[in-house]
C-alpha positions as CSV (number, residue, x, y, z in Angstrom):
1,M,-4.8,-10.2,8.1
2,D,-3.9,-13.6,9.5
3,K,-1.0,-14.4,7.1
4,L,0.8,-11.7,5.3
5,N,3.4,-12.4,2.7
6,R,6.2,-9.9,3.2
7,F,8.9,-9.1,0.6
8,T,11.8,-6.6,0.5
9,G,12.7,-4.8,-2.7
10,I,14.0,-1.7,-4.3
11,V,11.7,1.1,-5.7
12,V,12.6,1.3,-9.4
13,R,9.8,3.6,-10.6
14,T,7.6,6.3,-9.1
15,G,5.3,9.0,-10.4
16,F,3.9,7.1,-13.3
17,C,0.5,6.5,-11.6
18,A,-1.1,8.1,-8.6
19,N,-0.2,6.5,-5.3
20,T,1.7,3.7,-7.0
21,V,5.3,2.6,-7.0
22,R,7.0,-0.2,-8.8
23,V,9.2,-2.4,-6.6
24,R,11.7,-4.9,-7.8
25,V,12.0,-8.1,-5.7
26,M,14.7,-10.7,-6.3
27,K,13.5,-14.3,-6.2
28,Q,15.6,-17.4,-6.4
29,K,15.1,-19.9,-9.3
30,Y,16.8,-23.3,-9.4
31,D,18.1,-24.5,-12.7
32,A,18.1,-28.3,-12.6
33,H,20.4,-28.7,-15.6
34,L,23.1,-26.5,-14.2
35,R,22.3,-27.4,-10.5
36,K,22.5,-23.8,-9.5
37,T,20.2,-21.1,-8.2
38,F,19.9,-17.8,-9.9
39,L,18.3,-14.5,-8.8
40,I,15.5,-13.5,-11.0
41,P,13.9,-10.0,-10.7
42,H,10.2,-9.6,-10.4
43,D,8.5,-6.2,-10.5
44,H,5.4,-5.6,-8.4
45,L,3.1,-2.6,-8.5
46,C,2.5,-1.5,-4.9
47,D,0.0,0.9,-3.3
48,D,1.8,3.9,-1.6
49,H,-1.0,6.2,-0.7
50,A,1.2,8.6,1.3
51,N,3.7,8.9,-1.6
52,A,6.5,8.3,0.9
53,A,8.8,6.1,-1.3
54,V,11.2,7.6,-3.7
55,L,13.4,6.1,-6.4
56,G,16.1,3.9,-4.9
57,D,14.5,3.3,-1.5
58,V,14.6,-0.2,0.0
59,V,11.1,-1.0,1.1
60,S,9.1,-3.8,2.7
61,I,6.0,-4.7,0.8
62,V,3.1,-6.8,2.0
63,N,0.7,-9.0,0.0
64,S,-2.4,-9.1,2.2
65,G,-4.3,-11.4,0.0
66,V,-6.7,-8.5,-1.0
67,R,-6.4,-6.7,-4.2
68,T,-5.8,-3.0,-3.7
69,S,-6.8,-2.1,-7.3
70,R,-7.1,-3.8,-10.7
71,R,-3.4,-4.5,-11.1
72,K,-2.0,-3.9,-7.6
73,F,-1.9,-6.6,-5.0
74,H,0.8,-5.2,-2.6
75,V,1.0,-2.3,-0.1
76,V,4.2,-0.5,0.9
77,D,4.5,-1.4,4.6
78,R,7.7,0.4,5.7
79,I,10.9,2.0,4.3
80,V,13.8,-0.2,5.3
81,S,16.6,2.0,4.0
82,A,15.8,5.5,2.6
83,V,17.7,7.3,0.0
84,R,19.2,10.5,1.3
85,T,17.3,13.2,-0.5
86,G,17.7,16.0,2.1
87,E,14.0,16.6,2.6
88,V,11.6,15.5,5.3
89,R,10.1,12.2,4.4
90,R,6.6,10.9,5.3
91,E,6.0,7.4,6.7
92,P,4.0,5.0,4.5
93,E,0.6,4.1,5.8
94,G,1.1,0.4,5.9
95,V,-1.4,-2.4,5.7
96,E,-3.4,-1.3,8.8
97,G,-3.8,2.2,7.4
98,W,-4.9,0.8,4.1
99,F,-7.5,-1.4,5.7
100,K,-8.8,1.5,7.7
101,R,-9.0,3.7,4.7
102,R,-10.8,1.0,2.7
103,E,-13.3,0.4,5.6
104,A,-14.0,4.2,5.9
105,A,-14.6,4.4,2.1
106,R,-16.9,1.3,2.3
107,V,-19.0,2.9,5.1
108,L,-19.3,6.2,3.2
109,K,-20.5,4.3,0.2
110,E,-23.1,2.4,2.2
111,R,-24.3,5.7,3.7
112,R,-24.6,7.2,0.2
113,R,-26.6,4.3,-1.0
114,A,-28.9,4.4,1.9
115,G,-29.3,8.2,1.5
116,K,-28.0,8.9,5.0
117,S,-25.0,11.0,4.0
118,D,-26.7,14.1,5.6
119,Y,-26.4,12.6,9.1
120,P,-22.8,13.3,10.5
121,D,-23.6,11.6,13.9
122,V,-23.5,8.1,12.4
123,E,-20.6,6.3,14.1
124,V,-18.0,4.5,12.1
125,A,-16.1,1.8,13.9
126,G,-12.3,1.7,13.5
127,A,-12.1,4.8,11.2
128,E,-10.9,7.5,13.7
129,G,-9.0,10.2,11.9
130,V,-9.0,8.4,8.5
131,K,-9.1,10.8,5.5
132,V,-10.9,9.6,2.4
133,E,-10.1,11.5,-0.8
134,G,-12.6,14.2,-1.6
135,R,-14.3,13.9,1.8
136,E,-13.9,15.4,5.2
137,E,-12.5,13.5,8.1
138,V,-14.7,10.7,9.4
139,K,-15.1,11.1,13.1
140,A,-16.4,8.2,15.3
């Protein structure tokens, strides 16, 4: 997590895939013939495990350099400006939460492969209170 590429964009689509939102980021492109810069929209699929972002939110996304799934490279880091929906909103987990969840899943996978999933006293470093889907809480 040395260098993180951060972008700010608008959520343009939610609910089409589990834990995923589509964020539109505007990038500048220079046209040498016209000698002018134009804003070009780029859509990114972003991991939103907490399902915190809704349509129209302005969010900050991070490209950590690690692929989150086959087509997703970005993680929703925080909500910059929320749309007023009148309901209580959750905070996105961010990059740190994503890395903790990934590490906990990796440790559980290694335990399963080693056949040691019956031993709950095995300590997991850095995975305090992290929930992995389909599993109980991992306690260190």
